[in-house]
Biopython code that builds the backbone (N, CA, C, O; Angstrom):
import numpy as np
from Bio.PDB.StructureBuilder import StructureBuilder

atoms = [
    (1, "MET", "N", (-44.397, -22.650, -6.826)),
    (1, "MET", "CA", (-43.514, -23.370, -5.944)),
    (1, "MET", "C", (-44.046, -23.231, -4.519)),
    (1, "MET", "O", (-44.427, -22.139, -4.098)),
    (2, "GLN", "N", (-44.072, -24.321, -3.791)),
    (2, "GLN", "CA", (-44.520, -24.276, -2.402)),
    (2, "GLN", "C", (-43.321, -24.114, -1.477)),
    (2, "GLN", "O", (-42.219, -24.581, -1.766)),
    (3, "THR", "N", (-43.563, -23.448, -0.372)),
    (3, "THR", "CA", (-42.512, -23.282, 0.616)),
    (3, "THR", "C", (-42.992, -23.806, 1.953)),
    (3, "THR", "O", (-44.188, -24.014, 2.156)),
    (4, "HIS", "N", (-42.071, -24.015, 2.848)),
    (4, "HIS", "CA", (-42.363, -24.473, 4.205)),
    (4, "HIS", "C", (-42.046, -23.326, 5.146)),
    (4, "HIS", "O", (-40.876, -23.015, 5.371)),
    (5, "ARG", "N", (-43.074, -22.692, 5.700)),
    (5, "ARG", "CA", (-42.907, -21.570, 6.631)),
    (5, "ARG", "C", (-42.012, -20.478, 6.046)),
    (5, "ARG", "O", (-41.089, -19.997, 6.703)),
    (6, "GLU", "N", (-42.293, -20.102, 4.827)),
    (6, "GLU", "CA", (-41.581, -19.052, 4.110)),
    (6, "GLU", "C", (-40.116, -19.386, 3.818)),
    (6, "GLU", "O", (-39.323, -18.486, 3.540)),
    (7, "HIS", "N", (-39.754, -20.658, 3.879)),
    (7, "HIS", "CA", (-38.409, -21.098, 3.519)),
    (7, "HIS", "C", (-38.527, -22.012, 2.307)),
    (7, "HIS", "O", (-39.557, -22.652, 2.097)),
    (8, "LEU", "N", (-37.473, -22.067, 1.521)),
    (8, "LEU", "CA", (-37.500, -22.890, 0.318)),
    (8, "LEU", "C", (-37.558, -24.381, 0.647)),
    (8, "LEU", "O", (-38.128, -25.159, -0.118)),
    (9, "TRP", "N", (-36.975, -24.784, 1.772)),
    (9, "TRP", "CA", (-37.036, -26.186, 2.159)),
    (9, "TRP", "C", (-37.268, -26.286, 3.659)),
    (9, "TRP", "O", (-37.067, -25.316, 4.389)),
    (10, "SER", "N", (-37.685, -27.450, 4.112)),
    (10, "SER", "CA", (-37.952, -27.652, 5.532)),
    (10, "SER", "C", (-36.704, -28.211, 6.214)),
    (10, "SER", "O", (-35.861, -28.824, 5.559)),
    (11, "PRO", "N", (-36.585, -28.001, 7.520)),
    (11, "PRO", "CA", (-35.458, -28.579, 8.249)),
    (11, "PRO", "C", (-35.511, -30.101, 8.135)),
    (11, "PRO", "O", (-36.583, -30.694, 8.255)),
    (12, "SER", "N", (-34.377, -30.725, 7.908)),
    (12, "SER", "CA", (-34.355, -32.174, 7.767)),
    (12, "SER", "C", (-32.972, -32.702, 8.106)),
    (12, "SER", "O", (-32.056, -31.935, 8.402)),
    (13, "TYR", "N", (-32.833, -34.002, 8.059)),
    (13, "TYR", "CA", (-31.568, -34.664, 8.327)),
    (13, "TYR", "C", (-31.200, -35.512, 7.127)),
    (13, "TYR", "O", (-32.064, -35.915, 6.348)),
    (14, "PHE", "N", (-29.909, -35.781, 6.984)),
    (14, "PHE", "CA", (-29.423, -36.625, 5.900)),
    (14, "PHE", "C", (-28.406, -37.588, 6.485)),
    (14, "PHE", "O", (-27.564, -37.191, 7.290)),
    (15, "ALA", "N", (-28.477, -38.832, 6.092)),
    (15, "ALA", "CA", (-27.506, -39.826, 6.533)),
    (15, "ALA", "C", (-26.998, -40.584, 5.316)),
    (15, "ALA", "O", (-27.762, -40.904, 4.405)),
    (16, "ALA", "N", (-25.703, -40.867, 5.311)),
    (16, "ALA", "CA", (-25.110, -41.611, 4.202)),
    (16, "ALA", "C", (-23.921, -42.405, 4.722)),
    (16, "ALA", "O", (-23.385, -42.107, 5.790)),
    (17, "SER", "N", (-23.519, -43.395, 3.977)),
    (17, "SER", "CA", (-22.350, -44.184, 4.322)),
    (17, "SER", "C", (-21.079, -43.408, 3.992)),
    (17, "SER", "O", (-21.029, -42.665, 3.012)),
    (18, "CYS", "N", (-20.068, -43.587, 4.813)),
    (18, "CYS", "CA", (-18.782, -42.920, 4.575)),
    (18, "CYS", "C", (-17.762, -43.892, 4.012)),
    (18, "CYS", "O", (-16.570, -43.589, 3.979)),
    (19, "GLY", "N", (-18.211, -45.044, 3.573)),
    (19, "GLY", "CA", (-17.318, -46.002, 2.932)),
    (19, "GLY", "C", (-16.221, -46.547, 3.823)),
    (19, "GLY", "O", (-15.150, -46.897, 3.325)),
    (20, "GLY", "N", (-16.451, -46.631, 5.114)),
    (20, "GLY", "CA", (-15.459, -47.204, 6.017)),
    (20, "GLY", "C", (-14.361, -46.243, 6.422)),
    (20, "GLY", "O", (-13.316, -46.683, 6.902)),
    (21, "ALA", "N", (-14.559, -44.947, 6.246)),
    (21, "ALA", "CA", (-13.549, -43.960, 6.656)),
    (21, "ALA", "C", (-13.395, -43.987, 8.173)),
    (21, "ALA", "O", (-14.372, -44.204, 8.891)),
    (22, "PRO", "N", (-12.176, -43.767, 8.666)),
    (22, "PRO", "CA", (-11.976, -43.725, 10.122)),
    (22, "PRO", "C", (-12.789, -42.596, 10.759)),
    (22, "PRO", "O", (-12.980, -41.543, 10.151)),
    (23, "LEU", "N", (-13.263, -42.819, 11.978)),
    (23, "LEU", "CA", (-14.062, -41.807, 12.663)),
    (23, "LEU", "C", (-13.309, -40.491, 12.830)),
    (23, "LEU", "O", (-13.929, -39.428, 12.837)),
    (24, "SER", "N", (-11.989, -40.542, 12.966)),
    (24, "SER", "CA", (-11.216, -39.303, 13.112)),
    (24, "SER", "C", (-11.316, -38.443, 11.858)),
    (24, "SER", "O", (-11.377, -37.217, 11.960)),
    (25, "ILE", "N", (-11.335, -39.051, 10.687)),
    (25, "ILE", "CA", (-11.465, -38.316, 9.426)),
    (25, "ILE", "C", (-12.873, -37.736, 9.303)),
    (25, "ILE", "O", (-13.037, -36.596, 8.868)),
    (26, "ILE", "N", (-13.879, -38.508, 9.680)),
    (26, "ILE", "CA", (-15.264, -38.031, 9.621)),
    (26, "ILE", "C", (-15.454, -36.863, 10.588)),
    (26, "ILE", "O", (-16.092, -35.872, 10.236)),
    (27, "ALA", "N", (-14.907, -36.968, 11.799)),
    (27, "ALA", "CA", (-15.016, -35.887, 12.782)),
    (27, "ALA", "C", (-14.314, -34.628, 12.284)),
    (27, "ALA", "O", (-14.829, -33.524, 12.459)),
    (28, "GLN", "N", (-13.147, -34.783, 11.668)),
    (28, "GLN", "CA", (-12.420, -33.633, 11.124)),
    (28, "GLN", "C", (-13.247, -32.958, 10.030)),
    (28, "GLN", "O", (-13.339, -31.731, 9.994)),
    (29, "TYR", "N", (-13.834, -33.728, 9.159)),
    (29, "TYR", "CA", (-14.672, -33.173, 8.090)),
    (29, "TYR", "C", (-15.868, -32.423, 8.673)),
    (29, "TYR", "O", (-16.168, -31.307, 8.249)),
    (30, "ALA", "N", (-16.552, -33.033, 9.642)),
    (30, "ALA", "CA", (-17.730, -32.399, 10.246)),
    (30, "ALA", "C", (-17.345, -31.092, 10.933)),
    (30, "ALA", "O", (-18.072, -30.104, 10.830)),
    (31, "GLN", "N", (-16.219, -31.075, 11.628)),
    (31, "GLN", "CA", (-15.774, -29.857, 12.311)),
    (31, "GLN", "C", (-15.509, -28.739, 11.303)),
    (31, "GLN", "O", (-15.823, -27.581, 11.577)),
    (32, "GLN", "N", (-14.948, -29.060, 10.164)),
    (32, "GLN", "CA", (-14.654, -28.056, 9.141)),
    (32, "GLN", "C", (-15.930, -27.506, 8.510)),
    (32, "GLN", "O", (-15.921, -26.389, 7.993)),
    (33, "GLN", "N", (-17.018, -28.258, 8.539)),
    (33, "GLN", "CA", (-18.269, -27.825, 7.925)),
    (33, "GLN", "C", (-19.072, -26.889, 8.818)),
    (33, "GLN", "O", (-19.999, -26.237, 8.339)),
    (34, "ARG", "N", (-18.747, -26.807, 10.083)),
    (34, "ARG", "CA", (-19.560, -26.047, 11.025)),
    (34, "ARG", "C", (-19.427, -24.540, 10.898)),
    (34, "ARG", "O", (-20.383, -23.825, 11.196)),
    (35, "ARG", "N", (-18.291, -24.033, 10.473)),
    (35, "ARG", "CA", (-18.096, -22.585, 10.442)),
    (35, "ARG", "C", (-17.389, -22.173, 9.156)),
    (35, "ARG", "O", (-16.171, -21.998, 9.138)),
    (36, "PRO", "N", (-18.147, -22.022, 8.102)),
    (36, "PRO", "CA", (-17.514, -21.591, 6.852)),
    (36, "PRO", "C", (-17.012, -20.160, 6.972)),
    (36, "PRO", "O", (-17.537, -19.381, 7.767)),
    (37, "ASP", "N", (-16.008, -19.813, 6.197)),
    (37, "ASP", "CA", (-15.451, -18.466, 6.202)),
    (37, "ASP", "C", (-16.341, -17.569, 5.361)),
    (37, "ASP", "O", (-16.241, -17.562, 4.134)),
    (38, "LEU", "N", (-17.217, -16.808, 6.019)),
    (38, "LEU", "CA", (-18.167, -15.955, 5.315)),
    (38, "LEU", "C", (-17.877, -14.478, 5.532)),
    (38, "LEU", "O", (-18.692, -13.629, 5.170)),
    (39, "LYS", "N", (-16.732, -14.162, 6.114)),
    (39, "LYS", "CA", (-16.415, -12.762, 6.383)),
    (39, "LYS", "C", (-16.275, -11.994, 5.077)),
    (39, "LYS", "O", (-15.723, -12.495, 4.097)),
    (40, "GLY", "N", (-16.785, -10.770, 5.085)),
    (40, "GLY", "CA", (-16.632, -9.900, 3.931)),
    (40, "GLY", "C", (-17.688, -10.069, 2.859)),
    (40, "GLY", "O", (-17.631, -9.396, 1.830)),
    (41, "ILE", "N", (-18.668, -10.968, 3.078)),
    (41, "ILE", "CA", (-19.705, -11.132, 2.055)),
    (41, "ILE", "C", (-21.093, -10.827, 2.608)),
    (41, "ILE", "O", (-22.099, -11.281, 2.064)),
    (42, "GLY", "N", (-21.140, -10.051, 3.696)),
    (42, "GLY", "CA", (-22.422, -9.595, 4.211)),
    (42, "GLY", "C", (-23.049, -10.462, 5.280)),
    (42, "GLY", "O", (-24.127, -10.130, 5.772)),
    (43, "TYR", "N", (-22.417, -11.558, 5.657)),
    (43, "TYR", "CA", (-22.958, -12.405, 6.713)),
    (43, "TYR", "C", (-22.415, -11.945, 8.058)),
    (43, "TYR", "O", (-21.281, -11.471, 8.127)),
    (44, "PRO", "N", (-23.203, -12.075, 9.139)),
    (44, "PRO", "CA", (-22.702, -11.662, 10.448)),
    (44, "PRO", "C", (-21.625, -12.608, 10.949)),
    (44, "PRO", "O", (-21.662, -13.809, 10.682)),
    (45, "ASP", "N", (-20.675, -12.061, 11.671)),
    (45, "ASP", "CA", (-19.661, -12.870, 12.334)),
    (45, "ASP", "C", (-20.349, -13.532, 13.526)),
    (45, "ASP", "O", (-21.084, -12.853, 14.242)),
    (46, "PRO", "N", (-20.143, -14.829, 13.772)),
    (46, "PRO", "CA", (-20.823, -15.490, 14.896)),
    (46, "PRO", "C", (-20.575, -14.813, 16.243)),
    (46, "PRO", "O", (-21.417, -14.909, 17.135)),
    (47, "GLU", "N", (-19.439, -14.130, 16.412)),
    (47, "GLU", "CA", (-19.145, -13.456, 17.664)),
    (47, "GLU", "C", (-19.772, -12.070, 17.737)),
    (47, "GLU", "O", (-19.851, -11.499, 18.825)),
    (48, "GLU", "N", (-20.217, -11.515, 16.625)),
    (48, "GLU", "CA", (-20.775, -10.170, 16.603)),
    (48, "GLU", "C", (-22.185, -10.206, 16.023)),
    (48, "GLU", "O", (-22.371, -10.659, 14.894)),
    (49, "PRO", "N", (-23.192, -9.733, 16.782)),
    (49, "PRO", "CA", (-24.568, -9.762, 16.275)),
    (49, "PRO", "C", (-24.788, -8.742, 15.165)),
    (49, "PRO", "O", (-24.123, -7.707, 15.119)),
    (50, "GLY", "N", (-25.717, -9.038, 14.283)),
    (50, "GLY", "CA", (-26.124, -8.088, 13.248)),
    (50, "GLY", "C", (-25.311, -8.176, 11.974)),
    (50, "GLY", "O", (-24.239, -8.781, 11.932)),
    (51, "LEU", "N", (-25.846, -7.560, 10.941)),
    (51, "LEU", "CA", (-25.174, -7.532, 9.648)),
    (51, "LEU", "C", (-24.345, -6.268, 9.517)),
    (51, "LEU", "O", (-24.692, -5.224, 10.070)),
    (52, "ARG", "N", (-23.254, -6.369, 8.785)),
    (52, "ARG", "CA", (-22.398, -5.218, 8.527)),
    (52, "ARG", "C", (-22.371, -4.953, 7.033)),
    (52, "ARG", "O", (-22.511, -5.874, 6.228)),
    (53, "ARG", "N", (-22.194, -3.717, 6.674)),
    (53, "ARG", "CA", (-22.050, -3.370, 5.263)),
    (53, "ARG", "C", (-20.618, -3.623, 4.828)),
    (53, "ARG", "O", (-19.673, -3.422, 5.591)),
    (54, "LYS", "N", (-20.477, -4.071, 3.580)),
    (54, "LYS", "CA", (-19.138, -4.231, 3.026)),
    (54, "LYS", "C", (-18.545, -2.858, 2.768)),
    (54, "LYS", "O", (-19.258, -1.943, 2.356)),
    (55, "SER", "N", (-17.259, -2.702, 3.003)),
    (55, "SER", "CA", (-16.592, -1.408, 2.777)),
    (55, "SER", "C", (-16.321, -1.176, 1.312)),
    (55, "SER", "O", (-15.767, -0.140, 0.944)),
]
sb = StructureBuilder()
sb.init_structure("model")
sb.init_model(0)
sb.init_chain("A")
sb.init_seg("    ")
for serial, (resi, resn, name, xyz) in enumerate(atoms, 1):
    if name == "N":
        sb.init_residue(resn, " ", resi, " ")
    sb.init_atom(name, np.array(xyz, "f"), 0.0, 1.0, " ", f" {name:<3s}", serial, name[0])
structure = sb.get_structure()
């Protein structure tokens, strides 16, 4: 398997039709995708640098 700079995939963009959804719905969806709830599974909190061990 080939990698791009030691990553499984390269940075890219994706565009698709939203089927005529109102821009307010699309904006709400995009906002919800920006910060998934990853607390407690070993990922750093965006406000706190570094990784923490799970208790």
